[in-house]
N, C-alpha and C positions, 0 to 999 in steps of 0.2 A: 842384383847381388852387390853392386857398389854401394848402394844406400844402406843395405843391411850391414856390410862390413864397416862402413863409416859409423853407424849407430853403435856397433860393438867396439869401436875404437881400434880396429885392426885394418890392415891393407886388404883389398879385394883378392890379391894373390894368396895371402895367408888364409883368408876365409875359404877360398876354393879348395885348399889342401885340408884344412881342419874339418870341413863338412863332409869329407869322404872318409874320415877316420871312423873306427868303431865307436858306438855310443859310449860316452864316458860313464854312464850309469849302469847300463845292462850289457854292454859289449856287443850289441847287435851290429852286424856289418851294414854299412851304408852302401847304397847303390846309386847309379845315375838317376833312376826313377824315384828313389826315396833317399835323398841326401839328408844329412842331419841338419839341425837348426842350432844356431848359436845362442848361448846364454851368457848373461852378465851376472856377476855377483851382486845380489840385491843390496848388500851393505856398502860396497865400494863402487859399484857401477862399472867395474873392469871386466874385460872378457874373461870368462871362466872355463869355456870349453864348448863342445858340441854334444848334443844328445839327439836320440831318435824322436820322432813325433810323439810316440806313446809316452816316453819319459818326460818330454816337455809338457805335454798335457797334464800328466800327473802332478808335476811341480806347480803348474799354473792352478790346478784345482786346489792345491794347498796354499794358495795365495802367495806363492814364491817366498814363503816364510821358512827359513832354515830351522827355527825353533819348533814350528809346527811339525815339520818333517821329523825332527829328533824325538818329539813327543810321540808321534805315531810309531816310530821304530821302537821306542821304549816299551810300548804295549806288547811287542813281540819278543822282548828280552834282548834286543840288539843294542850294542853300544857303538857310538861314533868315536872314531880315533882321531 
């Protein structure tokens, strides 16, 4: 966990707290058995928050590309704010 926190640019203590918060994308509750994973902003490299494994995989399948995600949402008529 220390190495992951260092990679994210935050302290291990903060990461321990952040990974137990609900998923930032779908609000699924984290558990001790399934804690969330940390994400960095692909454009800045800064810590962006934590998401569940399902949301992390979805973002990874999109190449961690915010524009690609926006294009996909546009297909369904959603707008990013």
